[in-house]
C-alpha positions as CSV (number, residue, x, y, z in Angstrom):
1,M,0.0,0.0,0.0
2,M,1.4,3.4,-1.0
3,R,1.8,6.0,1.6
4,P,0.2,9.4,1.0
5,S,2.3,12.2,-0.4
6,Q,4.4,14.2,2.1
7,E,3.1,17.7,2.7
8,A,4.7,20.4,4.6
9,Q,2.8,21.3,7.7
10,T,3.8,24.5,9.5
11,A,4.0,24.0,13.3
12,L,3.2,26.7,15.8
13,F,6.3,25.9,18.0
14,Y,9.7,24.5,17.2
15,E,12.2,23.0,19.5
16,F,15.5,23.4,17.6
17,S,19.1,23.7,18.7
18,L,22.0,24.6,16.4
19,E,24.4,22.9,18.8
20,D,22.9,19.5,18.2
21,H,23.0,19.8,14.4
22,I,26.7,20.6,13.9
23,P,28.8,17.3,13.8
24,L,32.0,17.1,15.8
25,D,34.0,16.4,12.8
26,H,32.7,19.4,10.9
27,L,35.3,22.1,10.1
28,P,33.6,25.0,11.9
29,R,33.3,23.1,15.1
30,S,36.8,21.7,14.8
31,I,38.4,25.2,14.5
32,D,36.0,27.1,16.8
33,R,37.7,25.9,20.0
34,F,41.0,27.5,18.8
35,V,39.5,30.9,17.8
36,D,39.9,33.3,20.7
37,L,38.6,36.8,19.7
38,S,37.9,38.0,23.2
39,A,40.5,40.8,22.9
40,I,39.2,42.2,19.5
41,R,36.6,44.5,21.0
42,A,39.2,46.2,23.2
43,H,41.7,46.3,20.4
44,A,39.3,47.9,17.9
45,G,37.4,50.0,20.4
46,D,39.6,53.1,20.0
47,F,38.9,53.1,16.2
48,C,35.1,53.3,16.6
49,S,33.1,56.5,16.8
50,H,31.5,57.4,20.1
51,T,28.5,58.9,18.4
52,G,25.9,57.6,16.0
53,R,24.2,54.2,15.8
54,P,26.0,51.1,17.2
55,S,28.4,49.5,14.8
56,I,28.6,45.9,13.7
57,D,30.4,43.6,16.1
58,P,34.0,43.3,14.9
59,E,34.1,39.7,16.1
60,L,31.2,38.8,13.9
61,L,33.0,40.4,10.8
62,I,36.2,38.5,11.6
63,R,34.4,35.2,12.1
64,M,32.7,35.6,8.7
65,L,35.9,36.5,7.0
66,L,37.7,33.5,8.6
67,M,34.9,31.2,7.5
68,G,35.1,32.5,3.9
69,C,38.9,31.9,3.9
70,C,38.5,28.3,5.3
71,F,36.0,27.3,2.7
72,G,37.5,29.3,-0.2
73,I,34.5,31.7,-0.5
74,R,36.1,34.8,-2.1
75,S,33.0,36.8,-2.8
76,E,31.6,38.7,0.2
77,R,28.1,38.8,-1.4
78,R,28.2,35.0,-1.6
79,L,29.6,34.8,1.9
80,C,26.6,36.6,3.2
81,E,24.3,34.3,1.3
82,E,26.0,31.2,2.6
83,A,25.8,32.6,6.1
84,H,22.1,33.0,5.7
85,L,21.5,29.5,4.5
86,N,24.1,27.3,6.2
87,L,23.5,26.3,9.8
88,A,27.2,25.6,10.5
89,Y,28.1,29.1,9.4
90,R,25.5,30.6,11.6
91,W,26.7,28.5,14.6
92,F,30.3,29.6,14.0
93,R,29.3,33.3,13.9
94,R,27.3,33.0,17.1
95,L,24.0,33.8,15.3
96,D,20.6,32.3,16.0
97,L,18.1,31.3,13.3
98,T,16.3,34.6,13.5
99,D,19.4,36.9,13.7
100,R,20.0,39.1,10.7
101,I,23.1,38.7,8.5
102,P,25.1,41.9,7.9
103,D,25.0,43.3,4.4
104,H,27.9,42.6,2.1
105,S,28.6,46.3,1.8
106,T,29.4,46.3,5.5
107,F,32.7,44.5,4.9
108,S,33.9,47.1,2.4
109,K,33.0,49.9,4.7
110,N,34.7,48.4,7.7
111,R,37.7,47.1,5.8
112,H,38.7,50.5,4.7
113,G,37.9,51.9,8.1
114,R,38.4,50.4,11.5
115,I,39.6,46.9,10.4
116,R,42.5,48.4,8.4
117,E,43.2,51.2,10.8
118,S,43.4,48.8,13.8
119,D,45.3,46.1,11.8
120,L,42.8,43.4,12.9
121,P,44.0,40.7,10.4
122,R,47.5,40.9,11.8
123,H,46.2,40.9,15.4
124,V,44.0,37.8,14.7
125,F,46.9,36.0,13.0
126,E,49.3,36.6,15.9
127,A,46.7,35.3,18.3
128,T,46.4,32.1,16.3
129,V,50.2,31.7,16.3
130,A,50.2,32.1,20.1
131,R,47.6,29.4,20.3
132,C,49.7,27.1,18.2
133,M,52.6,27.7,20.5
134,Q,50.3,27.0,23.5
135,E,49.4,23.6,21.9
136,G,53.0,22.7,21.5
137,L,53.1,22.8,17.7
138,V,55.9,25.4,17.3
139,G,59.4,24.2,18.2
140,G,61.1,27.5,17.4
141,R,64.5,25.9,16.5
142,G,64.2,25.4,12.7
143,F,62.5,27.8,10.3
144,A,62.0,27.7,6.5
145,V,61.2,30.7,4.4
146,D,59.9,31.1,0.8
147,A,57.7,33.3,-1.3
148,S,55.0,32.6,-3.9
149,L,53.5,34.8,-6.6
150,I,49.8,35.7,-6.2
151,V,48.3,37.3,-9.3
152,A,47.1,40.9,-8.8
153,D,43.6,42.0,-9.7
154,V,44.7,44.1,-12.7
155,Q,44.9,43.6,-16.5
156,K,47.8,44.3,-18.8
157,Q,45.5,46.3,-21.1
158,N,45.2,48.9,-18.3
159,S,49.0,49.5,-18.0
160,S,51.7,51.5,-19.6
161,N,55.4,52.2,-19.6
162,P,56.5,53.5,-16.1
163,D,58.0,56.7,-17.6
164,D,54.8,57.5,-19.6
165,W,52.6,56.9,-16.5
166,A,54.9,58.9,-14.2
167,T,54.7,62.0,-16.4
168,R,51.0,62.3,-15.9
169,E,49.7,64.8,-13.4
170,I,48.3,62.8,-10.5
171,D,46.2,64.5,-7.8
172,P,46.5,62.3,-4.7
173,N,43.1,63.5,-3.5
174,D,41.4,62.4,-6.7
175,A,43.4,59.2,-7.3
176,P,42.0,55.7,-6.5
177,R,42.8,54.2,-3.2
178,A,45.4,51.8,-4.5
179,V,47.3,54.6,-6.2
180,R,47.3,56.6,-2.9
181,E,48.7,53.6,-1.1
182,Y,51.3,53.2,-3.7
183,L,52.5,56.8,-3.2
184,D,52.6,56.2,0.5
185,T,54.9,53.1,0.1
186,L,57.5,54.6,-2.2
187,D,60.1,54.5,0.6
188,D,59.0,51.1,1.9
189,E,61.7,48.4,1.5
190,A,59.1,45.8,0.6
191,F,57.6,48.0,-2.1
192,G,58.9,51.2,-3.7
193,A,62.5,51.1,-2.2
194,A,63.0,47.3,-2.9
195,T,64.9,47.9,-6.1
196,T,65.9,50.6,-8.4
197,A,65.2,48.6,-11.6
198,K,62.2,49.9,-13.5
199,P,59.6,47.3,-14.5
200,K,58.5,47.0,-18.1
201,F,54.9,47.9,-17.4
202,T,53.0,49.7,-14.5
203,A,49.4,48.9,-13.8
204,H,47.3,52.1,-13.5
205,A,44.7,50.5,-11.1
206,D,47.4,48.9,-8.8
207,P,50.9,50.5,-9.5
208,A,52.4,48.7,-6.5
209,S,52.0,45.3,-8.2
210,R,55.0,44.0,-10.1
211,W,55.1,42.9,-13.8
212,T,56.9,39.6,-13.7
213,A,57.6,36.5,-15.8
214,A,59.1,34.4,-13.0
215,R,57.1,31.4,-13.9
216,K,58.9,31.1,-17.2
217,G,55.6,31.7,-19.1
218,R,53.3,34.5,-19.8
219,A,54.1,37.6,-17.7
220,F,51.5,39.1,-15.4
221,F,51.2,41.5,-12.5
222,A,51.7,40.0,-9.1
223,Y,52.6,40.4,-5.4
224,S,54.8,38.0,-3.3
225,D,53.3,36.2,-0.4
226,N,56.2,35.5,2.0
227,H,55.9,32.7,4.6
228,L,58.1,31.9,7.6
229,I,57.3,28.3,8.6
230,D,58.2,26.4,11.7
231,T,59.5,23.0,10.3
232,D,58.3,20.9,13.2
233,H,54.6,20.8,12.1
234,G,54.4,23.3,9.3
235,I,52.9,26.2,11.3
236,I,53.1,29.6,9.6
237,V,54.9,31.7,12.2
238,D,54.8,34.9,10.2
239,V,53.5,36.2,6.8
240,D,54.3,39.4,4.9
241,A,53.5,40.9,1.6
242,S,56.0,42.4,-0.8
243,R,56.7,43.2,-4.5
244,S,57.7,40.3,-6.7
245,N,61.5,40.6,-6.8
246,K,64.4,39.0,-4.9
247,S,65.4,42.1,-3.0
248,A,61.9,42.7,-1.6
249,E,61.5,39.0,-0.6
250,V,64.9,38.9,1.2
251,G,63.9,42.1,3.1
252,A,60.6,40.4,4.0
253,M,62.5,37.4,5.4
254,R,64.5,39.6,7.7
255,K,61.4,41.5,8.8
256,M,59.6,38.3,9.6
257,I,62.5,36.8,11.6
258,D,62.9,40.0,13.7
259,R,59.1,40.3,14.2
260,A,58.8,36.6,15.3
261,Q,61.5,37.3,17.9
262,E,59.9,40.5,19.1
263,R,56.3,39.2,19.3
264,F,56.8,35.6,20.4
265,G,60.4,35.4,21.6
266,L,61.2,32.9,18.8
267,K,64.9,32.9,17.7
268,P,65.7,30.0,15.4
269,D,69.0,28.1,15.4
270,R,68.8,27.5,11.7
271,V,66.9,28.7,8.6
272,A,66.5,26.8,5.3
273,A,65.7,28.5,2.0
274,D,66.4,28.3,-1.7
275,T,69.1,30.0,-3.7
276,A,67.1,33.2,-4.0
277,Y,68.1,33.9,-0.4
278,G,71.8,32.9,-0.9
279,A,73.3,36.3,-1.6
280,S,76.3,37.3,0.4
281,D,74.7,40.2,2.1
282,N,71.8,38.1,3.4
283,L,74.2,35.3,4.6
284,V,76.2,38.0,6.5
285,W,73.0,39.2,8.1
286,L,72.0,35.7,9.2
287,T,75.3,34.4,10.4
288,L,77.0,37.5,11.9
289,R,74.1,39.7,13.0
290,R,71.6,37.1,14.0
291,Q,73.8,34.0,14.7
292,I,71.6,31.7,12.7
293,L,72.9,28.7,10.7
294,P,72.0,29.2,7.0
295,F,71.1,26.0,5.2
296,I,70.8,27.9,2.0
297,P,72.6,27.2,-1.3
298,V,75.1,30.0,-2.0
299,F,74.2,32.2,-4.9
300,D,77.4,31.7,-6.9
301,K,78.2,32.4,-10.6
302,S,81.9,31.4,-10.5
303,K,81.3,28.0,-12.0
304,R,82.6,27.8,-15.6
305,E,80.6,26.1,-18.3
306,D,83.4,25.5,-20.9
307,G,85.0,22.6,-19.0
308,T,87.9,24.5,-17.5
309,W,88.6,24.7,-13.8
310,S,86.2,26.8,-11.7
311,R,87.0,28.6,-8.4
312,S,85.6,25.6,-6.5
313,D,88.4,23.4,-7.9
314,F,91.0,25.5,-6.1
315,T,91.7,24.9,-2.4
316,W,91.7,28.0,-0.2
317,D,94.5,28.1,2.4
318,E,93.4,30.6,5.1
319,D,96.6,30.4,7.2
320,N,98.8,31.4,4.3
321,D,96.3,33.6,2.4
322,R,96.6,31.8,-0.9
323,Y,94.7,29.5,-3.4
324,I,96.3,26.1,-4.3
325,R,95.7,24.7,-7.7
326,P,94.9,21.0,-8.2
327,E,98.5,20.2,-9.3
328,G,99.9,22.0,-6.2
329,K,101.0,25.4,-7.4
330,E,99.8,28.5,-5.6
331,L,98.0,31.8,-6.4
332,R,98.8,34.8,-4.2
333,Q,97.6,38.3,-3.8
334,T,101.1,39.7,-3.7
335,R,104.6,38.2,-3.6
336,R,106.4,41.1,-2.2
337,R,107.8,40.8,1.3
338,Y,107.3,43.8,3.7
339,S,109.0,44.5,7.0
340,D,105.6,45.4,8.4
341,P,103.3,42.3,8.4
342,A,100.2,44.6,8.7
343,R,100.7,45.6,5.0
344,T,100.0,42.1,3.8
345,A,97.2,41.3,6.3
346,P,93.9,40.3,4.6
347,E,91.4,43.2,4.3
348,L,87.7,43.0,4.3
349,K,87.3,43.7,0.6
350,A,87.4,41.9,-2.7
351,R,91.0,40.6,-3.4
352,K,92.5,39.1,-6.6
353,Y,94.9,36.2,-6.4
354,R,97.2,35.5,-9.4
355,A,99.6,32.7,-10.4
356,V,103.2,33.3,-11.6
357,R,103.2,34.0,-15.3
358,A,106.2,31.7,-16.1
359,E,104.6,28.8,-14.3
360,C,101.3,29.3,-16.2
361,L,103.0,29.4,-19.6
362,N,104.9,26.1,-19.0
363,C,102.1,24.4,-17.1
364,Q,100.8,21.1,-18.6
365,S,97.3,21.9,-17.2
366,K,97.0,25.3,-18.9
367,A,94.3,24.0,-21.3
368,K,92.1,23.1,-18.3
369,C,93.0,26.2,-16.3
370,C,93.4,29.3,-18.4
371,P,93.5,28.5,-22.1
372,N,92.6,32.1,-23.2
373,T,94.8,34.1,-20.8
374,D,98.5,34.0,-19.9
375,V,97.9,34.0,-16.1
376,R,95.1,32.4,-14.0
377,A,93.5,34.8,-11.6
378,I,90.8,34.3,-9.0
379,T,88.8,37.0,-7.3
380,R,87.9,36.4,-3.6
381,E,84.8,38.2,-2.7
382,K,84.5,40.5,0.3
383,N,82.4,38.1,2.4
384,E,83.8,34.9,1.0
385,I,84.5,33.6,4.4
386,V,80.8,33.8,5.2
387,R,80.0,32.1,1.9
388,D,82.4,29.3,2.7
389,F,80.7,28.8,6.1
390,A,77.3,28.6,4.3
391,R,78.8,26.0,1.9
392,S,80.1,24.0,4.9
393,C,76.5,24.1,6.3
394,A,75.2,22.9,2.9
395,G,77.7,20.1,2.9
396,S,77.0,18.9,6.5
397,E,75.3,15.7,7.4
398,F,72.2,17.6,8.7
399,N,71.6,19.5,5.4
400,P,69.5,16.7,3.8
401,T,67.3,16.7,6.8
402,A,67.0,20.5,6.7
403,Q,66.2,20.5,3.0
404,R,63.6,17.8,3.5
405,R,61.9,19.8,6.2
406,R,62.1,22.9,4.1
407,E,59.7,21.3,1.7
408,S,57.0,21.8,4.3
409,V,57.0,25.5,3.1
410,E,55.7,24.5,-0.3
411,M,52.6,22.7,0.9
412,P,50.9,25.9,2.4
413,F,51.3,27.7,-0.9
414,A,49.7,24.8,-2.8
415,H,46.9,24.6,-0.2
416,L,46.5,28.4,-0.4
417,K,45.8,28.4,-4.1
418,R,44.0,25.1,-4.7
419,I,41.9,24.8,-1.5
420,L,41.5,28.3,-0.3
421,G,41.2,29.7,-3.8
422,L,43.7,32.6,-3.4
423,G,45.3,32.2,-6.8
424,R,44.3,35.8,-7.6
425,L,43.8,38.7,-5.2
426,R,40.5,40.4,-4.7
427,L,41.8,43.6,-3.1
428,R,44.2,46.1,-4.6
429,G,47.1,48.1,-3.2
430,P,49.6,47.3,-0.5
431,C,47.0,47.5,2.2
432,G,44.7,45.1,0.4
433,V,47.4,42.4,0.2
434,R,48.3,43.0,3.9
435,D,44.7,42.3,4.7
436,E,44.3,39.1,2.6
437,F,47.5,37.3,3.3
438,P,47.3,37.3,7.2
439,L,43.7,36.2,7.1
440,A,44.5,33.3,4.7
441,A,47.5,32.3,6.9
442,T,45.2,32.4,9.9
443,A,42.8,30.0,8.2
444,Q,45.6,27.7,7.3
445,N,46.9,27.6,10.9
446,L,43.4,26.9,12.2
447,R,42.9,24.0,9.7
448,K,46.3,22.6,10.8
449,L,45.3,22.9,14.5
450,A,42.0,21.1,13.8
451,K,43.9,18.3,12.0
452,L,46.6,17.8,14.6
453,K,44.4,18.3,17.6
454,P,41.1,16.5,16.6
455,M,38.0,16.4,18.8
456,V,37.0,13.1,20.3
457,A,33.2,12.6,21.1
458,C,31.9,10.5,23.9
459,A,30.3,7.4,22.4
460,G,26.5,7.0,22.5
461,Q,25.7,10.6,23.4
462,P,24.2,13.5,21.4
463,I,26.4,16.2,20.1
464,G,25.5,18.7,22.8
465,L,26.2,16.3,25.6
466,A,29.3,15.1,23.9
467,V,30.7,18.6,23.9
468,D,29.9,18.9,27.6
469,C,31.6,15.6,28.3
470,L,34.7,16.8,26.4
471,L,34.9,20.0,28.3
472,K,34.6,18.2,31.6
473,S,37.4,15.9,30.5
474,L,39.6,18.8,29.7
475,R,39.1,20.4,33.1
């Protein structure tokens, strides 16, 4: 016998609890216990007006933005629609079934106002890092650093040569917000002062973005998302935005290391990175100024490609201030003997070491050493002793382990673009990327916390009672 068709019947009263409808293994519930926004109101209180109608709760705005980052919802209009329909989103935002969802325009108004003025995204990110440290997921001994290109929200059609664009008369009061931010960051080491090289094109809508072809393909405008990772569990210790060039990325690395020590007291014993961070100035900063072991390949162009001996084939004798060739002959800076030993003491500058001309002309290995010149000469760089120390670190037994752990910095970038959907920026200007990158890093750390510290429900009990049982067990 067929049952009658199901018809919706409206009841006068409902007994409904959001708490009982959110599973323990659902992402919002998993990360909610690690989200502590109790200090946000006090932090943002000074940036709110004391007159007018009450403003939207900043904790609600941050919770909505975090949920959008965790689920890859880039559109704020769609984020408000999902918050209206999805019960888990309402639960995470502390909203009841009858509570009203803020309008999508509220985000734009608050982002350019109190959220940006109070630097709330950075505050929330640092609070999450502190929670990771509290959970024992940050060792603080080994860090890895890298940068990834994020496409800017501009088009090549709306760009021109930097000289042609600079000659226009720009009124800062009438210019777009991204242009005003660009003018404010001309002296910033991460943006305008990062390099003196002029890019091929400048985007009119976002002039702080960099025209780059670093992916060996079609060039595009981009920013660099810089991550400082703790290699124990892959927690993002710090994040910073910069222009897409090596100088800016190296400057961002130094800024993040100093900021991690200032904010959290984290001073690593070692740092692993790729060759882009292997310039001599950066190695000097790490080893001499910060006493950090650099497991970084040295940026070196002394290797010859024509089959002749490179500088690495010669042995450096520090005690006698000379290079020794493979067949045993020596290269010296000078062969004069002075009564004052201080005149021949090595100086902290680039020095050139040469062989004896008669020995080179009669040498049987001349074809492998200097076939096109009469005398073989080697230039020793100013900071070559620091470069040699970095090479010794790269040749140590621990280096394979350090490089294997360094690979943990690549996974957050892949996760950022594929799962969180941040392959292209939504906001423009330096302030826009400084808002998006910390929020995305916060979402990644929260997901990592939920994965490494899962919730365990009490068997045979409803969700609400299981949460109470879990809280009692934690006490």
